[in-house]
N, C-alpha and C positions, 0 to 999 in steps of 0.2 A: 452645454457648450463649454463651460469652464473646465469640466472634467476632461473633455476631449482635448482641449488645449494643453492641460497639464500632462496628460498621458503622451500626447504627441511630443511635447518638449522633453519629457523624460526619455522617450525612445530615441529621439534624434541625438541627444547629448550623452547617451549611454550612462545615465545616472545610475549609481549603484543601488541595488535593492536594499531597503532598510527594514522592511517588515518580514524578515525571514526567521523561521523558528530556530532557536539555538540548538546546537548539536554538541554532544560530548564524545568522549572516547567510547568505542564499542565495547560492551560488556559481554553480550550474548548475541550470536548471529546464527540463523538457521535458514537453510535453503529448503524450499518446499514447493510442491505442485498442488494447486487447488482445483478440484473438480466440482464445479457448482452446477446444480440443476435449476431449471426455471422455477421450481416450487420453493426454492430457498434452501433446500437440503444441500449439504456440502460434505465432501470427503477430502481430507488433506493428507498428502503423502510426503514422506521424507525422500531424500535423494536415493535411498536404498530401496524404495518401494514400500516401506512399512507404513501402515496407516497411523497417522498422528492423531486424527480426529475423524469421527463419523457422526455428523450432526444432522438432526432432522430439520424440517423447514422452520420450526419455531426457534431452534437454537442457532441456526446458521445464517440467518437473514443478512446481517451486516457483512459477514465474510463473503457471502454470495454476492452481495452488492459490489464489494471491492474486486472480486473475481471478474464480474461483468465489466467493471471499469478497466481492468488490466486487458481484458479481451478487446475492448474498444480501442485502447491505446495501441495495442499491437496491430489491429486492423488499420488504423490511421498511419502507423509507421511502416506498414506493408512488410511485416515480419511474421514468422510462424506463430500460430495461436497457442501452441503448447510450449511448455518449458517452465522452469522454476522461477519463483520470486524469492526475494531474500527479506526476511523479517529480522530486524535488529533492535536491540535495546541498548541504550547508552548510559553513561555515568550520571546523566541528568534525569534518568528515569523515563526518558521519552522512547516511544516505539515508532519505527519507521518501516514502511514496506517499500521495496524497490523492485522494479522489473528491469533486469539487465537487457532484455530483448528490445524494449521500446525506449528505455531511458526514463520512463515515468517513475515517480516516487511520491509518497505522501507521508506526512507526519500524522500518525493516527491519534495523537493527543487531542486534536481539534474536533474529533467526532464524539467526545463525551466518554465518561468513565465506563459505561456498560459496553460500548463498542470497542473501546481500548482494551477492556478486559477480555473480550472475545478473542482478540489476537494474543494477548499476554499469556493466556493458557496454552497457546500453541508453542510457546518457548519453554514451557515447563517439561521436564523429563518425566 
């Protein structure tokens, strides 16, 4: 009940968010399309159609999970299910994935080093 009261108060008074991940200046940004299979296998394409990564089910699990989240957010926003996402790295060493179609984004640092690393390799040339 106390949490409900606090959340209601914060919503009504437009209290600023304080637990927001810090962001720095963008160092690297890459637009890509993620084609995920139900098995967890993933193919990631650049905007030019070149394959950035072709991962089997054992390698692509977390990327596939994020792709399903993006698809769900696009469904909720009633926008096209295809289209690129943007992966960025900033001066603080943080990775963020953003879906311009639905407006959804996530700071990938909170998912742990292994999962963060899965996306970090997509920024490498």
